[in-house]
Each structure stands twice: as structure tokens, then as C-alpha cells.
N, C-alpha and C positions, 0 to 999 in steps of 0.2 A: 201607662195610661191608668187613670184613676177608675175604680169600679163605680158604676152608677147604681146607687141604692135607691130604688123607687119608693120603698115603703115610707109612709108618713112618719114624722117625728113622734116619738112615744114619750109618755110621762113616766118617770121612774118613781116608785114609792119612796117616801122619806125613811121608812122603817121596814126592815125585812125580818125582824124577830117575831114572827107570828107562827101559829100552829100550821097554817097553810102558806106555801110559798107564793107570795103575791108579786114576785118580780116578773117582768116580761120574759117570755120564753124565746130562746133562740135555738134552732135545731142545727145540728151538724151531722154529716154522714158517718164519720168514723172517729174513734177515740183520739187519735193524734190531733185532729182538728180541735177537739174539745180542749186539749192541753194548750194548744197555741192560742185559742180564743180566750181561755182563762187568763193567760199571761197578759193579754191586751186589755180585756174588759174587767178584770178583777172579779168581784162578786156582785156586780150590778145586774146580772141576768141569770136566769135559770137555764142552764145549757143542757139540752137533751141530745143524746146520740141515737141516730136512727138504726144503725147496724148493731144487733145484739152481739155479745161476746161469743167467740168461736164460730162465727158465720162468715163466709166468704163474700166480699162485695160483688164478685163476678157472678155469683149464682143467687144472691139474695133477692127475695121477692117480698116486698112490704106487706104486712098484714093490715087489716082494716084499722086496728088500733094505732099502728105506725102512721098510717095515712092521716088519722085524726090528730096525732101529734104535730104533723106538719101543718095541718089546717089551723091549729091553735097557736102556732108559733108566729112571732112578729116577723121574723125573717128565717131563711134556711140557707146556711152556708154550705154549698155543695162543693165537691171536688171538680165538678164539671166534666167528669170523665167516666162515670159509671152509668150503665144502661138503666139501672133502677131509678136513678135520679131523674132521668128524662121521663120515665114512666110516672113518677110521682108528680112531676111538673104538669104533665098532660092530665093526670087524674084530678088534681086540685083546681086546675084552670086559673090559677093566680100566678102569673109569671113574675109579678113585681117582687115577691118575697124570695125568689130563688136567685142567690148570688153566687156566681162562679168564682171561687177563690183561686183558681189556677190561671186566671186571666193574666197575660203578660209573661207567662213561663214559656221558655223555649222547649217545646215538647219533643220527645223521642217517639218514633213510630215503629210498631211491631209488625213485621211481615210474616205471615204463617207459611210454613213450608210442608205442612202435613206431619203426621206421626208425632204431634205435640211438639214439633221443633220450630223455633222461630228465629228470625234475625232482626236485630234492632238497628234502625237507621235514623239519621238526623233529619232527613226530609223524605217526603213521599215520592217514590219513583213514578214516572209517567206510566199509565196503563196498569198500575197495581190494583188488584181487587181486594184480596184478603189482607186488610191493613187496619190498624187502630192505634191510637195513641197509648203509650204506656201510662197507666193511671197512677203509678206509685210516686207521685210528685213530692210527697211529704218526706220521703227518705233521702233528702238532700238538704243540707243546711242552707245552701244558696236559694233553693226553691222555697224553703220555709220563710225566708226573708220576704219574698214576694207574696206568699200566702198571708203572712201577718200584716203586711201593708194593705192588702185588699180588704182584710177584715177591719183594720183600723179606719180606712177610708169610709166604709159603710157605717161603722159605729159613730163616727164624727157627724155623718149626715143625719142619722136618725136620733142622735142624742147630743146635739151641739153644746149643751150645757156642761158636759164633761169632756169636751174635745181636748182640753189641755192634759187631762189625766191619760187619755188614750194615746196621745202623741208622746207623752213622757214614757209610758210603758213600752211603746214601740221602739223608742230610742234605746231604752235599757235592753230590750230583747235583741235588737240589732247588734249592739256592742258585744253581747254574749255570743251571738251566732258568729260574728266575725272572729272573735278570739278563738272559739272552738274550731272554726274552719281552718285557721292558721295552724293550730295544734295538730289537727287531723292530717293536713297536707304535709307537715314536717315529719310526723311519725311514719306515715306511709312511704314517703320518699326515702327516709333513712333506712327503713326496713327492706326496701327494694322488693315490694310485694305487688307484682303486676297483674296477677291472676288469682281468681277464687271461683269456687263452684257454689251453686245453690240450686234448689229444686224449682220453685216458682220464680219466674223472672221479675223480681221486685226491686232489684238494686241497680237498675240501669242508670238512673240519674246520679247516684252515689259513685258508680264506676266512672261516669263521664267527668264528674268533678275532679277526681284524683288520678285520672289516666290509667285506670285499672281495666282488666279484661274480665267480664262476667261470663262464665261458662254455665249455661242453663242445662240442667240434667233432665228436666221434665216440665210439666205444666199442670197446675192444680193437683188433683189426687189421681192422676192417670199414669199407668206404666207405659214406658216407651218400648219399642221393639228391641230385640237383642242386637240387631245390626246397628241401629242408631245408638244404643247404649254403648256398644264397643267403640264406636267412632268418638263419642263424647269422652269416654274414659281415656282413649288414646290422646285426645286433645288436651285433657287435664294433665296427663303425664308429660306431654311435650311442653306445656306452659308452666310446669312445675307448680301447679296449684295445690297448696297444702292445707287449704281450709274449705270445708263444705258446710254451708249454712243450710240448716234443716228447719223448715217452718212447722209450727205446732199442729197444723191441720192435715199434715201429710202422713200417709202410711209409712212407717219407718223401715219396713223390710228391705225395699229396694235401695233406700238411702244407705242403710248399713252395708249392703252388698257393694255399693259404689265406693263407700269409704274404705272398705277392706281391700278393694282392688286398686285403689289409687294411693293408699297410705295417708289420705287426708284426714285431718281432725274433723269429727262430726260435731257441730256446735248448733244448739237450738237458737233460733232467731224468730222473733215475733214482729212482723212488719206492721201489725195493727195495734201494737201496745200503746197505751196512754203515754207512757214515758218513752217516746220515740228517741229522745236524746240519749237515754241510757242504752238503748238497743244499738244505736249507731256507734256509741263509744265502745261497746262490747266488740263490735265488728272490727273497729280500729285496733283494739287491744289484741285481738286474735291475729289480724294481719301483721301486726308488729312482731309476732312470734315466728313468722315464716323464715 
């Protein structure tokens, strides 16, 4: 389904080589979105990222200056899955500029079981209360295809004069994503790497794409109980998980303890990196060593 972009068409300046950037502003929530949008839009827009570096989207609260950025933007490409995005939409009162780039993606749902332990399901079970969609949709080449298409649809609507350029850029990006997807699938299958560990449950879509088992050892920067930790370590040993992805914002002490108790390699991974493709490629490289 095509994204409906309600914002009126905008006029792009003929020259952008000025002391002040006169290009129309488009806001995105996170750096991976900025990367995707740049590949589709080129340099026709001034793209601003709402989330500052080293801040978690799950706990981020926009400052007045960030709210002003949104108000000044022509459109805002959201993930559609973070609470702060809903708060910004309500605060600005202008729904037309908020475009959900996750529209059309087959979401995974997270069910909380307490003690920072969660289970991920493809559908919402009846009568479930503590549940939310996994927001890390950009950590999947197949999802990125949909995100890029949603962005392109909107750009074509607001800037029809350059529709051919946006369509060509999308086709080029899709070809690269398909090629990379095939490489990832072949390498993971050949390596026989069915399981991996990580702290924050950010790789559910990636795991689904390639038939992997994601063993989540914690959630955000919180320690789990000794009983839960032992059960998770036992599960990692049973599944022969030899890779433990460790996010930049997490206290490393418990991660290092888990690594030493399982014999898994501890590898730094940044789910919010601008170069999301390099991060995913690094994960595949590591999985191929198992």
C-alpha cells in the first residue's frame, strides 16, 4: 500500500551553494533513516535527525529545540513505532507531516514476561496486555526495502518534478539490497549459525529473515536476576551460540561475565549507526565464523 503524503508540494531552490542551507528540511527519527533517505533523495533536502547520538529511542524525550525542528520541517519520516514520535505528533498538532515509514512491514510483537525477559511473536495472542511491536525494523534488508519505498512514494508526491530521479534511486537501492540479501542468506546457511546472543533485543527481524534464533540476555541497561541469567546462559550453551552482540550504550560488566561463562565472542554492535549496512555485514561476518 502506498504511503499517503498529505504535505503540499514544495518548491526546491535551483542553487544550494549558499552560506545558509535553503533546501527544504525533512526530519527523520534515527540515523539509519537518514542514510536510507539520502540514498533516495540525494542532496535535494536538508535531512535532520531527531535523536541525538548515544541516546536511546526508547527513553528519548524531545527538547523544545527538537520540537522546533519538527515544526520547521516540511515532513517528518517516523519509524511509527517509538512513543516519542507519538508525543511529538500530539505536541505539534500537524498530523499531515508525520509519515510512518514502517507501513506495510510485517511486524514482530514483544510480550513482556517480567525481569526484563521478553518473548517475540509474529502475531498478538488474544488477551495479552504487556505487548508492543519490535521497533527495530531497519535492521533487516527486507524491511529497508519497504521503508525506502515508503519514503520514495512520499517524495514523489511532494516533489513530482524529480519523480524520475527518486524512482531511479529506489531501483538502484533495491538491486543492491537484493544482492546483499542473497549474500547474507548464503553465508549464514553455509556457516550453519542458527543462534546468537545479544543484550538489547534489536535483531528480531534480522533473525526472522535468516532463520536464526536470537537469545536476548537483557533489556536496555538493566541487570537481570541471577536465576534468569543462569537460564539464559544454559540456553545459549544448548543452542551453541558463539556470538554475543554488545551494544554501545550497555554497561559492559555483565556482558563480559556472560561472554566468559558461555565462551562466546563479545562483539560491539551499534543498532543506531548511520551505516546500518556495515553493522549488518559485520554481524554476518561474525556469524560465519561460528
